[in-house]
PDB file of N, CA, C, O and CB in Angstrom:
ATOM      1  N   MET A   1       1.624 -68.098  -8.083  1.00  0.00           N
ATOM      2  CA  MET A   1       3.005 -67.678  -8.024  1.00  0.00           C
ATOM      3  C   MET A   1       3.854 -68.661  -8.822  1.00  0.00           C
ATOM      4  O   MET A   1       3.809 -69.866  -8.573  1.00  0.00           O
ATOM      5  CB  MET A   1       3.493 -67.580  -6.559  1.00  0.00           C
ATOM      6  N   SER A   2       4.609 -68.164  -9.758  1.00  0.00           N
ATOM      7  CA  SER A   2       5.496 -69.055 -10.496  1.00  0.00           C
ATOM      8  C   SER A   2       6.853 -69.103  -9.806  1.00  0.00           C
ATOM      9  O   SER A   2       7.202 -68.186  -9.062  1.00  0.00           O
ATOM     10  CB  SER A   2       5.646 -68.595 -11.969  1.00  0.00           C
ATOM     11  N   ARG A   3       7.600 -70.134 -10.039  1.00  0.00           N
ATOM     12  CA  ARG A   3       8.910 -70.314  -9.411  1.00  0.00           C
ATOM     13  C   ARG A   3       9.845 -69.166  -9.784  1.00  0.00           C
ATOM     14  O   ARG A   3      10.738 -68.832  -9.005  1.00  0.00           O
ATOM     15  CB  ARG A   3       9.530 -71.664  -9.828  1.00  0.00           C
ATOM     16  N   SER A   4       9.663 -68.562 -10.942  1.00  0.00           N
ATOM     17  CA  SER A   4      10.534 -67.460 -11.359  1.00  0.00           C
ATOM     18  C   SER A   4      10.314 -66.199 -10.525  1.00  0.00           C
ATOM     19  O   SER A   4      11.171 -65.316 -10.522  1.00  0.00           O
ATOM     20  CB  SER A   4      10.307 -67.147 -12.828  1.00  0.00           C
ATOM     21  N   ASP A   5       9.202 -66.095  -9.829  1.00  0.00           N
ATOM     22  CA  ASP A   5       8.924 -64.951  -8.960  1.00  0.00           C
ATOM     23  C   ASP A   5       9.491 -65.148  -7.560  1.00  0.00           C
ATOM     24  O   ASP A   5       9.435 -64.237  -6.734  1.00  0.00           O
ATOM     25  CB  ASP A   5       7.426 -64.708  -8.877  1.00  0.00           C
ATOM     26  N   LEU A   6      10.038 -66.337  -7.287  1.00  0.00           N
ATOM     27  CA  LEU A   6      10.464 -66.696  -5.942  1.00  0.00           C
ATOM     28  C   LEU A   6      11.983 -66.702  -5.804  1.00  0.00           C
ATOM     29  O   LEU A   6      12.711 -66.920  -6.772  1.00  0.00           O
ATOM     30  CB  LEU A   6       9.909 -68.052  -5.570  1.00  0.00           C
ATOM     31  N   VAL A   7      12.443 -66.458  -4.576  1.00  0.00           N
ATOM     32  CA  VAL A   7      13.858 -66.591  -4.250  1.00  0.00           C
ATOM     33  C   VAL A   7      13.965 -67.543  -3.066  1.00  0.00           C
ATOM     34  O   VAL A   7      13.012 -67.722  -2.307  1.00  0.00           O
ATOM     35  CB  VAL A   7      14.514 -65.195  -3.927  1.00  0.00           C
ATOM     36  N   GLU A   8      15.130 -68.148  -2.922  1.00  0.00           N
ATOM     37  CA  GLU A   8      15.360 -69.116  -1.860  1.00  0.00           C
ATOM     38  C   GLU A   8      16.092 -68.449  -0.697  1.00  0.00           C
ATOM     39  O   GLU A   8      17.103 -67.775  -0.894  1.00  0.00           O
ATOM     40  CB  GLU A   8      16.162 -70.324  -2.387  1.00  0.00           C
ATOM     41  N   ILE A   9      15.573 -68.642   0.510  1.00  0.00           N
ATOM     42  CA  ILE A   9      16.273 -68.190   1.703  1.00  0.00           C
ATOM     43  C   ILE A   9      16.502 -69.388   2.617  1.00  0.00           C
ATOM     44  O   ILE A   9      15.727 -70.345   2.611  1.00  0.00           O
ATOM     45  CB  ILE A   9      15.473 -67.072   2.436  1.00  0.00           C
ATOM     46  N   GLU A  10      17.568 -69.326   3.397  1.00  0.00           N
ATOM     47  CA  GLU A  10      17.899 -70.418   4.305  1.00  0.00           C
ATOM     48  C   GLU A  10      17.404 -70.101   5.709  1.00  0.00           C
ATOM     49  O   GLU A  10      17.633 -69.010   6.231  1.00  0.00           O
ATOM     50  CB  GLU A  10      19.416 -70.677   4.315  1.00  0.00           C
ATOM     51  N   VAL A  11      16.733 -71.055   6.304  1.00  0.00           N
ATOM     52  CA  VAL A  11      16.180 -70.915   7.644  1.00  0.00           C
ATOM     53  C   VAL A  11      16.890 -71.894   8.574  1.00  0.00           C
ATOM     54  O   VAL A  11      16.948 -73.094   8.302  1.00  0.00           O
ATOM     55  CB  VAL A  11      14.641 -71.162   7.645  1.00  0.00           C
ATOM     56  N   ILE A  12      17.429 -71.370   9.672  1.00  0.00           N
ATOM     57  CA  ILE A  12      18.085 -72.230  10.663  1.00  0.00           C
ATOM     58  C   ILE A  12      17.044 -73.034  11.425  1.00  0.00           C
ATOM     59  O   ILE A  12      17.218 -74.227  11.676  1.00  0.00           O
ATOM     60  CB  ILE A  12      18.938 -71.391  11.643  1.00  0.00           C
ATOM     61  N   ARG A  13      15.935 -72.345  11.797  1.00  0.00           N
ATOM     62  CA  ARG A  13      14.901 -73.042  12.573  1.00  0.00           C
ATOM     63  C   ARG A  13      13.595 -72.250  12.550  1.00  0.00           C
ATOM     64  O   ARG A  13      13.605 -71.021  12.616  1.00  0.00           O
ATOM     65  CB  ARG A  13      15.369 -73.261  14.034  1.00  0.00           C
ATOM     66  N   ALA A  14      12.487 -72.956  12.455  1.00  0.00           N
ATOM     67  CA  ALA A  14      11.175 -72.345  12.639  1.00  0.00           C
ATOM     68  C   ALA A  14      10.960 -72.231  14.144  1.00  0.00           C
ATOM     69  O   ALA A  14      10.815 -73.245  14.828  1.00  0.00           O
ATOM     70  CB  ALA A  14      10.022 -73.186  11.939  1.00  0.00           C
ATOM     71  N   GLU A  15      10.938 -71.007  14.662  1.00  0.00           N
ATOM     72  CA  GLU A  15      10.897 -70.790  16.112  1.00  0.00           C
ATOM     73  C   GLU A  15       9.492 -70.740  16.692  1.00  0.00           C
ATOM     74  O   GLU A  15       9.289 -71.062  17.862  1.00  0.00           O
ATOM     75  CB  GLU A  15      11.603 -69.520  16.447  1.00  0.00           C
ATOM     76  N   SER A  16       8.533 -70.343  15.887  1.00  0.00           N
ATOM     77  CA  SER A  16       7.151 -70.244  16.343  1.00  0.00           C
ATOM     78  C   SER A  16       6.250 -70.348  15.124  1.00  0.00           C
ATOM     79  O   SER A  16       6.628 -69.943  14.025  1.00  0.00           O
ATOM     80  CB  SER A  16       6.897 -68.911  17.124  1.00  0.00           C
ATOM     81  N   VAL A  17       5.071 -70.885  15.323  1.00  0.00           N
ATOM     82  CA  VAL A  17       4.115 -70.972  14.218  1.00  0.00           C
ATOM     83  C   VAL A  17       2.754 -70.490  14.698  1.00  0.00           C
ATOM     84  O   VAL A  17       2.383 -70.665  15.858  1.00  0.00           O
ATOM     85  CB  VAL A  17       4.022 -72.425  13.669  1.00  0.00           C
ATOM     86  N   SER A  18       2.035 -69.889  13.789  1.00  0.00           N
ATOM     87  CA  SER A  18       0.651 -69.511  14.043  1.00  0.00           C
ATOM     88  C   SER A  18      -0.158 -69.980  12.837  1.00  0.00           C
ATOM     89  O   SER A  18       0.390 -70.535  11.885  1.00  0.00           O
ATOM     90  CB  SER A  18       0.497 -67.950  14.284  1.00  0.00           C
ATOM     91  N   LYS A  19      -1.440 -69.753  12.891  1.00  0.00           N
ATOM     92  CA  LYS A  19      -2.290 -70.150  11.769  1.00  0.00           C
ATOM     93  C   LYS A  19      -1.888 -69.417  10.487  1.00  0.00           C
ATOM     94  O   LYS A  19      -1.993 -69.964   9.389  1.00  0.00           O
ATOM     95  CB  LYS A  19      -3.765 -69.874  12.095  1.00  0.00           C
ATOM     96  N   GLY A  20      -1.421 -68.154  10.643  1.00  0.00           N
ATOM     97  CA  GLY A  20      -1.145 -67.344   9.465  1.00  0.00           C
ATOM     98  C   GLY A  20       0.301 -67.211   9.047  1.00  0.00           C
ATOM     99  O   GLY A  20       0.576 -66.809   7.916  1.00  0.00           O
ATOM    100  N   ALA A  21       1.260 -67.545   9.950  1.00  0.00           N
ATOM    101  CA  ALA A  21       2.663 -67.296   9.618  1.00  0.00           C
ATOM    102  C   ALA A  21       3.595 -68.165  10.449  1.00  0.00           C
ATOM    103  O   ALA A  21       3.184 -68.818  11.409  1.00  0.00           O
ATOM    104  CB  ALA A  21       3.004 -65.825   9.826  1.00  0.00           C
ATOM    105  N   VAL A  22       4.859 -68.151  10.051  1.00  0.00           N
ATOM    106  CA  VAL A  22       5.899 -68.871  10.778  1.00  0.00           C
ATOM    107  C   VAL A  22       7.029 -67.891  11.084  1.00  0.00           C
ATOM    108  O   VAL A  22       7.453 -67.129  10.216  1.00  0.00           O
ATOM    109  CB  VAL A  22       6.422 -70.103   9.956  1.00  0.00           C
ATOM    110  N   LEU A  23       7.514 -67.918  12.336  1.00  0.00           N
ATOM    111  CA  LEU A  23       8.642 -67.085  12.738  1.00  0.00           C
ATOM    112  C   LEU A  23       9.906 -67.890  12.491  1.00  0.00           C
ATOM    113  O   LEU A  23      10.109 -68.947  13.090  1.00  0.00           O
ATOM    114  CB  LEU A  23       8.530 -66.634  14.243  1.00  0.00           C
ATOM    115  N   CYS A  24      10.762 -67.378  11.597  1.00  0.00           N
ATOM    116  CA  CYS A  24      11.958 -68.099  11.198  1.00  0.00           C
ATOM    117  C   CYS A  24      13.212 -67.405  11.680  1.00  0.00           C
ATOM    118  O   CYS A  24      13.343 -66.188  11.555  1.00  0.00           O
ATOM    119  CB  CYS A  24      12.000 -68.258   9.700  1.00  0.00           C
ATOM    120  N   LEU A  25      14.145 -68.185  12.236  1.00  0.00           N
ATOM    121  CA  LEU A  25      15.481 -67.699  12.520  1.00  0.00           C
ATOM    122  C   LEU A  25      16.279 -67.898  11.242  1.00  0.00           C
ATOM    123  O   LEU A  25      16.481 -69.025  10.790  1.00  0.00           O
ATOM    124  CB  LEU A  25      16.137 -68.442  13.753  1.00  0.00           C
ATOM    125  N   LEU A  26      16.732 -66.784  10.664  1.00  0.00           N
ATOM    126  CA  LEU A  26      17.416 -66.826   9.383  1.00  0.00           C
ATOM    127  C   LEU A  26      18.913 -67.057   9.560  1.00  0.00           C
ATOM    128  O   LEU A  26      19.447 -66.917  10.661  1.00  0.00           O
ATOM    129  CB  LEU A  26      17.171 -65.538   8.614  1.00  0.00           C
ATOM    130  N   LEU A  27      19.568 -67.404   8.486  1.00  0.00           N
ATOM    131  CA  LEU A  27      20.988 -67.702   8.486  1.00  0.00           C
ATOM    132  C   LEU A  27      21.830 -66.544   9.014  1.00  0.00           C
ATOM    133  O   LEU A  27      22.881 -66.763   9.616  1.00  0.00           O
ATOM    134  CB  LEU A  27      21.431 -68.062   7.096  1.00  0.00           C
ATOM    135  N   ASN A  28      21.368 -65.302   8.788  1.00  0.00           N
ATOM    136  CA  ASN A  28      22.124 -64.125   9.244  1.00  0.00           C
ATOM    137  C   ASN A  28      21.861 -63.791  10.708  1.00  0.00           C
ATOM    138  O   ASN A  28      22.392 -62.802  11.214  1.00  0.00           O
ATOM    139  CB  ASN A  28      21.779 -62.923   8.383  1.00  0.00           C
ATOM    140  N   GLY A  29      21.055 -64.591  11.398  1.00  0.00           N
ATOM    141  CA  GLY A  29      20.773 -64.368  12.811  1.00  0.00           C
ATOM    142  C   GLY A  29      19.528 -63.556  13.089  1.00  0.00           C
ATOM    143  O   GLY A  29      19.117 -63.444  14.243  1.00  0.00           O
ATOM    144  N   ASN A  30      18.916 -62.986  12.065  1.00  0.00           N
ATOM    145  CA  ASN A  30      17.679 -62.215  12.228  1.00  0.00           C
ATOM    146  C   ASN A  30      16.466 -63.136  12.224  1.00  0.00           C
ATOM    147  O   ASN A  30      16.515 -64.250  11.703  1.00  0.00           O
ATOM    148  CB  ASN A  30      17.546 -61.161  11.114  1.00  0.00           C
ATOM    149  N   ASP A  31      15.378 -62.651  12.815  1.00  0.00           N
ATOM    150  CA  ASP A  31      14.100 -63.348  12.786  1.00  0.00           C
ATOM    151  C   ASP A  31      13.177 -62.670  11.781  1.00  0.00           C
ATOM    152  O   ASP A  31      13.268 -61.461  11.568  1.00  0.00           O
ATOM    153  CB  ASP A  31      13.454 -63.378  14.193  1.00  0.00           C
ATOM    154  N   ALA A  32      12.307 -63.433  11.175  1.00  0.00           N
ATOM    155  CA  ALA A  32      11.307 -62.867  10.265  1.00  0.00           C
ATOM    156  C   ALA A  32      10.040 -63.708  10.324  1.00  0.00           C
ATOM    157  O   ALA A  32      10.088 -64.936  10.260  1.00  0.00           O
ATOM    158  CB  ALA A  32      11.850 -62.799   8.808  1.00  0.00           C
ATOM    159  N   TRP A  33       8.895 -63.020  10.448  1.00  0.00           N
ATOM    160  CA  TRP A  33       7.597 -63.695  10.302  1.00  0.00           C
ATOM    161  C   TRP A  33       7.312 -63.818   8.817  1.00  0.00           C
ATOM    162  O   TRP A  33       7.316 -62.821   8.096  1.00  0.00           O
ATOM    163  CB  TRP A  33       6.440 -62.913  11.042  1.00  0.00           C
ATOM    164  N   ILE A  34       7.069 -65.020   8.364  1.00  0.00           N
ATOM    165  CA  ILE A  34       6.772 -65.263   6.952  1.00  0.00           C
ATOM    166  C   ILE A  34       5.368 -65.854   6.864  1.00  0.00           C
ATOM    167  O   ILE A  34       5.103 -66.919   7.421  1.00  0.00           O
ATOM    168  CB  ILE A  34       7.837 -66.222   6.295  1.00  0.00           C
ATOM    169  N   PRO A  35       4.470 -65.162   6.162  1.00  0.00           N
ATOM    170  CA  PRO A  35       3.107 -65.688   6.016  1.00  0.00           C
ATOM    171  C   PRO A  35       3.107 -67.021   5.251  1.00  0.00           C
ATOM    172  O   PRO A  35       3.786 -67.170   4.235  1.00  0.00           O
ATOM    173  CB  PRO A  35       2.212 -64.659   5.287  1.00  0.00           C
ATOM    174  N   TRP A  36       2.342 -67.966   5.756  1.00  0.00           N
ATOM    175  CA  TRP A  36       2.219 -69.262   5.072  1.00  0.00           C
ATOM    176  C   TRP A  36       1.751 -69.071   3.633  1.00  0.00           C
ATOM    177  O   TRP A  36       2.142 -69.821   2.739  1.00  0.00           O
ATOM    178  CB  TRP A  36       1.239 -70.185   5.828  1.00  0.00           C
ATOM    179  N   SER A  37       0.916 -68.068   3.420  1.00  0.00           N
ATOM    180  CA  SER A  37       0.305 -67.875   2.104  1.00  0.00           C
ATOM    181  C   SER A  37       1.305 -67.503   1.008  1.00  0.00           C
ATOM    182  O   SER A  37       0.986 -67.626  -0.175  1.00  0.00           O
ATOM    183  CB  SER A  37      -0.744 -66.810   2.195  1.00  0.00           C
ATOM    184  N   ILE A  38       2.512 -67.050   1.378  1.00  0.00           N
ATOM    185  CA  ILE A  38       3.490 -66.689   0.347  1.00  0.00           C
ATOM    186  C   ILE A  38       4.628 -67.691   0.224  1.00  0.00           C
ATOM    187  O   ILE A  38       5.506 -67.525  -0.622  1.00  0.00           O
ATOM    188  CB  ILE A  38       4.059 -65.327   0.638  1.00  0.00           C
ATOM    189  N   ILE A  39       4.627 -68.729   1.055  1.00  0.00           N
ATOM    190  CA  ILE A  39       5.688 -69.737   0.986  1.00  0.00           C
ATOM    191  C   ILE A  39       5.413 -70.659  -0.192  1.00  0.00           C
ATOM    192  O   ILE A  39       4.336 -71.244  -0.305  1.00  0.00           O
ATOM    193  CB  ILE A  39       5.784 -70.551   2.316  1.00  0.00           C
ATOM    194  N   GLY A  40       6.404 -70.776  -1.065  1.00  0.00           N
ATOM    195  CA  GLY A  40       6.246 -71.545  -2.289  1.00  0.00           C
ATOM    196  C   GLY A  40       6.372 -73.048  -2.093  1.00  0.00           C
ATOM    197  O   GLY A  40       6.928 -73.521  -1.102  1.00  0.00           O
ATOM    198  N   ALA A  41       5.852 -73.768  -3.042  1.00  0.00           N
ATOM    199  CA  ALA A  41       5.943 -75.231  -3.050  1.00  0.00           C
ATOM    200  C   ALA A  41       7.406 -75.644  -3.051  1.00  0.00           C
ATOM    201  O   ALA A  41       8.255 -74.969  -3.633  1.00  0.00           O
ATOM    202  CB  ALA A  41       5.203 -75.832  -4.279  1.00  0.00           C
ATOM    203  N   GLY A  42       7.685 -76.748  -2.399  1.00  0.00           N
ATOM    204  CA  GLY A  42       9.046 -77.257  -2.349  1.00  0.00           C
ATOM    205  C   GLY A  42       9.856 -76.717  -1.184  1.00  0.00           C
ATOM    206  O   GLY A  42      11.029 -77.056  -1.032  1.00  0.00           O
ATOM    207  N   SER A  43       9.237 -75.875  -0.358  1.00  0.00           N
ATOM    208  CA  SER A  43       9.925 -75.339   0.815  1.00  0.00           C
ATOM    209  C   SER A  43      10.015 -76.405   1.903  1.00  0.00           C
ATOM    210  O   SER A  43       9.146 -77.269   2.015  1.00  0.00           O
ATOM    211  CB  SER A  43       9.199 -74.082   1.348  1.00  0.00           C
ATOM    212  N   ASP A  44      11.084 -76.330   2.703  1.00  0.00           N
ATOM    213  CA  ASP A  44      11.309 -77.317   3.756  1.00  0.00           C
ATOM    214  C   ASP A  44      10.572 -77.004   5.053  1.00  0.00           C
ATOM    215  O   ASP A  44      10.373 -77.897   5.876  1.00  0.00           O
ATOM    216  CB  ASP A  44      12.775 -77.424   4.035  1.00  0.00           C
ATOM    217  N   ILE A  45      10.165 -75.757   5.248  1.00  0.00           N
ATOM    218  CA  ILE A  45       9.536 -75.340   6.496  1.00  0.00           C
ATOM    219  C   ILE A  45       8.037 -75.642   6.437  1.00  0.00           C
ATOM    220  O   ILE A  45       7.306 -75.079   5.622  1.00  0.00           O
ATOM    221  CB  ILE A  45       9.784 -73.826   6.762  1.00  0.00           C
ATOM    222  N   LYS A  46       7.602 -76.537   7.312  1.00  0.00           N
ATOM    223  CA  LYS A  46       6.193 -76.920   7.335  1.00  0.00           C
ATOM    224  C   LYS A  46       5.613 -76.885   8.751  1.00  0.00           C
ATOM    225  O   LYS A  46       4.397 -76.811   8.931  1.00  0.00           O
ATOM    226  CB  LYS A  46       6.022 -78.311   6.741  1.00  0.00           C
ATOM    227  N   GLU A  47       6.511 -76.941   9.770  1.00  0.00           N
ATOM    228  CA  GLU A  47       6.050 -76.942  11.162  1.00  0.00           C
ATOM    229  C   GLU A  47       7.169 -76.466  12.084  1.00  0.00           C
ATOM    230  O   GLU A  47       8.291 -76.219  11.643  1.00  0.00           O
ATOM    231  CB  GLU A  47       5.571 -78.355  11.582  1.00  0.00           C
ATOM    232  N   LEU A  48       6.850 -76.342  13.352  1.00  0.00           N
ATOM    233  CA  LEU A  48       7.773 -75.876  14.376  1.00  0.00           C
ATOM    234  C   LEU A  48       9.059 -76.705  14.380  1.00  0.00           C
ATOM    235  O   LEU A  48       9.023 -77.932  14.284  1.00  0.00           O
ATOM    236  CB  LEU A  48       7.106 -75.928  15.752  1.00  0.00           C
ATOM    237  N   HIS A  49      10.184 -76.016  14.491  1.00  0.00           N
ATOM    238  CA  HIS A  49      11.531 -76.602  14.575  1.00  0.00           C
ATOM    239  C   HIS A  49      12.085 -77.112  13.253  1.00  0.00           C
ATOM    240  O   HIS A  49      13.202 -77.628  13.226  1.00  0.00           O
ATOM    241  CB  HIS A  49      11.521 -77.724  15.548  1.00  0.00           C
ATOM    242  N   ASP A  50      11.341 -76.987  12.149  1.00  0.00           N
ATOM    243  CA  ASP A  50      11.892 -77.358  10.844  1.00  0.00           C
ATOM    244  C   ASP A  50      13.024 -76.408  10.479  1.00  0.00           C
ATOM    245  O   ASP A  50      13.103 -75.292  10.992  1.00  0.00           O
ATOM    246  CB  ASP A  50      10.791 -77.338   9.750  1.00  0.00           C
ATOM    247  N   SER A  51      13.897 -76.864   9.588  1.00  0.00           N
ATOM    248  CA  SER A  51      14.965 -76.022   9.060  1.00  0.00           C
ATOM    249  C   SER A  51      15.135 -76.340   7.585  1.00  0.00           C
ATOM    250  O   SER A  51      14.647 -77.356   7.091  1.00  0.00           O
ATOM    251  CB  SER A  51      16.301 -76.237   9.840  1.00  0.00           C
ATOM    252  N   GLY A  52      15.838 -75.451   6.889  1.00  0.00           N
ATOM    253  CA  GLY A  52      16.096 -75.692   5.469  1.00  0.00           C
ATOM    254  C   GLY A  52      15.752 -74.499   4.612  1.00  0.00           C
ATOM    255  O   GLY A  52      15.757 -73.361   5.080  1.00  0.00           O
ATOM    256  N   SER A  53      15.454 -74.762   3.362  1.00  0.00           N
ATOM    257  CA  SER A  53      15.167 -73.718   2.376  1.00  0.00           C
ATOM    258  C   SER A  53      13.695 -73.337   2.380  1.00  0.00           C
ATOM    259  O   SER A  53      12.816 -74.171   2.600  1.00  0.00           O
ATOM    260  CB  SER A  53      15.578 -74.177   0.981  1.00  0.00           C
ATOM    261  N   VAL A  54      13.450 -72.053   2.131  1.00  0.00           N
ATOM    262  CA  VAL A  54      12.092 -71.548   1.961  1.00  0.00           C
ATOM    263  C   VAL A  54      12.078 -70.703   0.696  1.00  0.00           C
ATOM    264  O   VAL A  54      12.946 -69.853   0.494  1.00  0.00           O
ATOM    265  CB  VAL A  54      11.617 -70.720   3.212  1.00  0.00           C
ATOM    266  N   TRP A  55      11.094 -70.942  -0.142  1.00  0.00           N
ATOM    267  CA  TRP A  55      10.917 -70.157  -1.368  1.00  0.00           C
ATOM    268  C   TRP A  55       9.840 -69.112  -1.111  1.00  0.00           C
ATOM    269  O   TRP A  55       8.697 -69.441  -0.792  1.00  0.00           O
ATOM    270  CB  TRP A  55      10.535 -71.072  -2.589  1.00  0.00           C
ATOM    271  N   VAL A  56      10.227 -67.845  -1.254  1.00  0.00           N
ATOM    272  CA  VAL A  56       9.311 -66.723  -1.022  1.00  0.00           C
ATOM    273  C   VAL A  56       9.456 -65.712  -2.147  1.00  0.00           C
ATOM    274  O   VAL A  56      10.470 -65.710  -2.845  1.00  0.00           O
ATOM    275  CB  VAL A  56       9.584 -66.051   0.352  1.00  0.00           C
ATOM    276  N   PRO A  57       8.453 -64.847  -2.336  1.00  0.00           N
ATOM    277  CA  PRO A  57       8.560 -63.834  -3.387  1.00  0.00           C
ATOM    278  C   PRO A  57       9.719 -62.863  -3.124  1.00  0.00           C
ATOM    279  O   PRO A  57       9.977 -62.476  -1.984  1.00  0.00           O
ATOM    280  CB  PRO A  57       7.245 -63.058  -3.502  1.00  0.00           C
ATOM    281  N   LYS A  58      10.395 -62.486  -4.184  1.00  0.00           N
ATOM    282  CA  LYS A  58      11.508 -61.542  -4.086  1.00  0.00           C
ATOM    283  C   LYS A  58      11.062 -60.243  -3.423  1.00  0.00           C
ATOM    284  O   LYS A  58      11.804 -59.678  -2.619  1.00  0.00           O
ATOM    285  CB  LYS A  58      12.092 -61.253  -5.476  1.00  0.00           C
ATOM    286  N   TRP A  59       9.857 -59.759  -3.747  1.00  0.00           N
ATOM    287  CA  TRP A  59       9.377 -58.494  -3.183  1.00  0.00           C
ATOM    288  C   TRP A  59       9.286 -58.571  -1.661  1.00  0.00           C
ATOM    289  O   TRP A  59       9.528 -57.574  -0.981  1.00  0.00           O
ATOM    290  CB  TRP A  59       8.006 -58.130  -3.775  1.00  0.00           C
ATOM    291  N   PHE A  60       8.939 -59.745  -1.112  1.00  0.00           N
ATOM    292  CA  PHE A  60       8.846 -59.900   0.338  1.00  0.00           C
ATOM    293  C   PHE A  60      10.215 -59.713   0.981  1.00  0.00           C
ATOM    294  O   PHE A  60      10.342 -59.026   1.994  1.00  0.00           O
ATOM    295  CB  PHE A  60       8.271 -61.281   0.701  1.00  0.00           C
ATOM    296  N   CYS A  61      11.223 -60.317   0.396  1.00  0.00           N
ATOM    297  CA  CYS A  61      12.587 -60.159   0.911  1.00  0.00           C
ATOM    298  C   CYS A  61      13.035 -58.707   0.812  1.00  0.00           C
ATOM    299  O   CYS A  61      13.607 -58.163   1.756  1.00  0.00           O
ATOM    300  CB  CYS A  61      13.565 -61.068   0.145  1.00  0.00           C
ATOM    301  N   ASP A  62      12.778 -58.092  -0.310  1.00  0.00           N
ATOM    302  CA  ASP A  62      13.176 -56.688  -0.506  1.00  0.00           C
ATOM    303  C   ASP A  62      12.497 -55.773   0.501  1.00  0.00           C
ATOM    304  O   ASP A  62      13.143 -54.884   1.056  1.00  0.00           O
ATOM    305  CB  ASP A  62      12.840 -56.228  -1.929  1.00  0.00           C
ATOM    306  N   GLN A  63      11.222 -55.972   0.746  1.00  0.00           N
ATOM    307  CA  GLN A  63      10.468 -55.133   1.695  1.00  0.00           C
ATOM    308  C   GLN A  63      10.899 -55.350   3.140  1.00  0.00           C
ATOM    309  O   GLN A  63      10.766 -54.450   3.969  1.00  0.00           O
ATOM    310  CB  GLN A  63       8.980 -55.412   1.568  1.00  0.00           C
ATOM    311  N   ASN A  64      11.414 -56.537   3.447  1.00  0.00           N
ATOM    312  CA  ASN A  64      11.744 -56.872   4.830  1.00  0.00           C
ATOM    313  C   ASN A  64      13.238 -56.971   5.096  1.00  0.00           C
ATOM    314  O   ASN A  64      13.648 -57.402   6.174  1.00  0.00           O
ATOM    315  CB  ASN A  64      11.096 -58.160   5.200  1.00  0.00           C
ATOM    316  N   GLY A  65      14.056 -56.578   4.125  1.00  0.00           N
ATOM    317  CA  GLY A  65      15.506 -56.581   4.310  1.00  0.00           C
ATOM    318  C   GLY A  65      16.104 -57.957   4.491  1.00  0.00           C
ATOM    319  O   GLY A  65      17.093 -58.124   5.204  1.00  0.00           O
ATOM    320  N   ILE A  66      15.504 -58.944   3.846  1.00  0.00           N
ATOM    321  CA  ILE A  66      15.995 -60.320   3.945  1.00  0.00           C
ATOM    322  C   ILE A  66      16.898 -60.605   2.760  1.00  0.00           C
ATOM    323  O   ILE A  66      16.510 -60.422   1.606  1.00  0.00           O
ATOM    324  CB  ILE A  66      14.820 -61.338   3.999  1.00  0.00           C
ATOM    325  N   LEU A  67      18.112 -61.058   3.061  1.00  0.00           N
ATOM    326  CA  LEU A  67      19.061 -61.402   1.996  1.00  0.00           C
ATOM    327  C   LEU A  67      18.713 -62.769   1.411  1.00  0.00           C
ATOM    328  O   LEU A  67      18.271 -63.670   2.124  1.00  0.00           O
ATOM    329  CB  LEU A  67      20.518 -61.398   2.532  1.00  0.00           C
ATOM    330  N   TYR A  68      18.920 -62.905   0.105  1.00  0.00           N
ATOM    331  CA  TYR A  68      18.655 -64.178  -0.564  1.00  0.00           C
ATOM    332  C   TYR A  68      19.783 -64.498  -1.513  1.00  0.00           C
ATOM    333  O   TYR A  68      19.756 -65.532  -2.179  1.00  0.00           O
ATOM    334  CB  TYR A  68      17.315 -64.141  -1.318  1.00  0.00           C
TER     335      TYR A  68
END
């Protein structure tokens, strides 16, 4: 994945983590499960309770109604 394929979303808090994904509370108040496998390098979310920016593919946001 190149950086040009990614968009930045803001995460208030990582609410839950599993082996395959992280449940994020987004800036707009919605929750979204984001697979670890699509989170781009340089993202701030690495474990439970982290907050900050997450780089994900634009198509993921479009498919899941996530604003970026």
